[in-house]
N, C-alpha and C positions, 0 to 999 in steps of 0.2 A: 503493499500500500504504500509505503513513503517514498519507494521508488519511482511509482507512479504518481504520486502528486506531485514529486519533483517537476515534473516536466509540464508545470502550470505556474511555477515560479516567474515572477514577470522579473527582468532586467532592471537596475537602478538606472533611472535616468537623472544625469547630473544636471543640479540646478544651476542657473545662470545667476553669478554673484556680480556682474558688473567686468571680470577679468577674461577679457574675451579670448586670449591666447591659450588660457589655461582650460575654460571651457570648452573649446574648439576641440583641444587634443583629446579630451577626454568623451566628446560627442563623436569625434572622428573614431578613435577603437570601439566604442560600443558599435556605431552602424558598421565598420568591419568586421566586429566578431558575428554580426547579423547577415554578412554580404551584401549589404544596402548600400555600401560607400558609392558606387556607381551613379544611383541616383543623383548625388552632390556635383559630381564629376560631370556627366554628361546632360542629365535632368531624362524625363521622361521619354519615353521612345514612343514616338510618333507613327501611325501606319501610312505607308505610303498610299497615293490613289490606286487604286482599283486594287487593294491589297487581299491575300489570300486569305482562307479561313486562317492558315494558320500564325499569318502578322496579324489578323484581326485580334483572334487569342492573346497573343503573346503582347500586345499592346494593352489590352484588357487588362492581363495579369497584371503589367508593370504599372499601370495605374492603381491597382489594389495597391501593391506593396506600397508605390507613395504615399500611398494615404495612412497606411500602417506607419511609417516614417515620419511624415506631419505628424502623427499622434506625439510621436517622444518627442518632436521637437517642441507642440506645445504645454505637455507637461514638463519639460525643462525651461521655457521661459515665460516671465510673468504675461498678466491679460494685459496689463500697460504697457509693456511693450511690444508684445503682438498686434494690438490696436494701432501704433504707430506705423506697422510694415503694411503698405498700401497694397503691394501685390501679395498675395498668399497660394497664388492656384497649386503652386507643387513646392515640394522640400528645398529644391533648388533656389527657388523665388525667397522664400525665406530664410534660408541659410546666407545667400548671398546679400539679402539686405541687414543681414546681424554682422555680416563682416564690414561692411560698409559703414555701418553705426557704431561700432563698438571697438574694429582695430585698431583704430587714430588713436581713441581715448584710454586703451591698454598702453599706447605706447608712451602716451604724454603721463600716465601713472607710474609707467616703468622709470622714466628718467627723474619723473621727483622723486621714486624711491633710490635712486644710484644716489643723488645730492643728498638725502638725508642717511643714508648709510657712509657718506662722504662724512657728515656732520657728526655720527657718533662715534665713527673710527679716532677723529682728530680729539675727540670732546675731553676736556680737561678742568680740575679745579681751578680757578683763576685766585690770584692774589687777594687776600681781603673776603673771599667769596665764604657765607658761612656752609655750614654742613645743608641743612635744609635748603639753603637756594641751588646750591649744587643740583641734590636729588630731585629739585622741581625740574631744573633744567633739562637733567637729564632725561626725567620721567617723560616731560613733554616729548621731548625727540622719538622716545620709543616708543610713545601711543600714536605717535603721527605715522611712523612708519608702521605700525600695526594696522592703521586707518588704510593704509596702502597695499595693505595686504601681505606685510612681512609677519614671519611668526618668531616673537621674540620672545625666549624663554626668561623668568626670574634669573636662573643661572647667568646668562647672556649680561642682565643690566650688573648683578651683584661684580662679578668678576671686572668689566670694566669700569666700574666705581673705584674698587682695590687697587688697579690699576693706575687712576689716575687723579687719585687724590696729590695734596702737597705734601714736601718734602715734612713737614711736620707732623704728619700722621702716620709714617712710618714705623714707626714703633708699634700706634695700635692695630696698623694691617697686616703687620707681621704675628702679633698676637693673634688675630682675629684667626687668621688662616692655619696658623698651627693647630689653635685648639678648635675648631669649626669642620665640621662638611663642608667647604663652598659651594658644593654642587643642590644642597639641601636647605641653603643657608638661605632664607625669604629677604627682600630688600627693604623690610619693614625691622625686621630684626637688626641689621647691617646697620642701617639709618640710626637705631637704637645704641647700639654699641658707638659708633662713631659721636654721636651727640654727647655721649656721656664724658668719652676723651674731651671732646670741644669744651665742656662747659667747665673740667677741670682744669686744662689749659687758661682756660680767662678766668678759673679763679684764683692759678696760679700769678697770674700776671696784675691781676688786680691786689694779693697780697703783696708782689714786689712794690708795688706804687706807692700802696701805702706805707712801706719800710721806708723807702726814699721820701716820701714826703714827711714822716717823723723823725729821718738824719736831719733834714733841713731845716 
């Protein structure tokens, strides 16, 4: 029974999330696995004039398959998008319209992501910047990368911050790395540890200033 029912399992249709190249790759793989990709490349076969019975049947069968593939695309694409596609007669019509509309915007997103990756790569704590300020600046870039489709793990942010702190934090950075598994350390835990060290350093500065004032 289990083997028989598995024949009715429907393929997982990839949802279009705004990233055309990724969606197109997944969709092409699905259609190729079903041997439907020719409908995207060449479109629906049309019967010639004075078609034979076999040619007419082949055209009818081809149109039926095209309807099945269109159903995959309609499952994949939101109604708000399909309503903007004026010509939806065949699978190829829909595919070509999606390519015209979204391939360019995907390239723009990729270019923006490259800029953000570069910003993240060269990011470093500035002289006079507080721990909270640096964390806010780092997380702002990380969040913008996530919005552009980049997968940012916590460990990436943690490791980036640890290796880009000012020299005065070297002692506490070494201590954190030696006493913690950095791969499981959360951003909040790291920020808390660095804040304690920062407050301790500020307290020492204030004490030194007070001593100097007393001496004067």
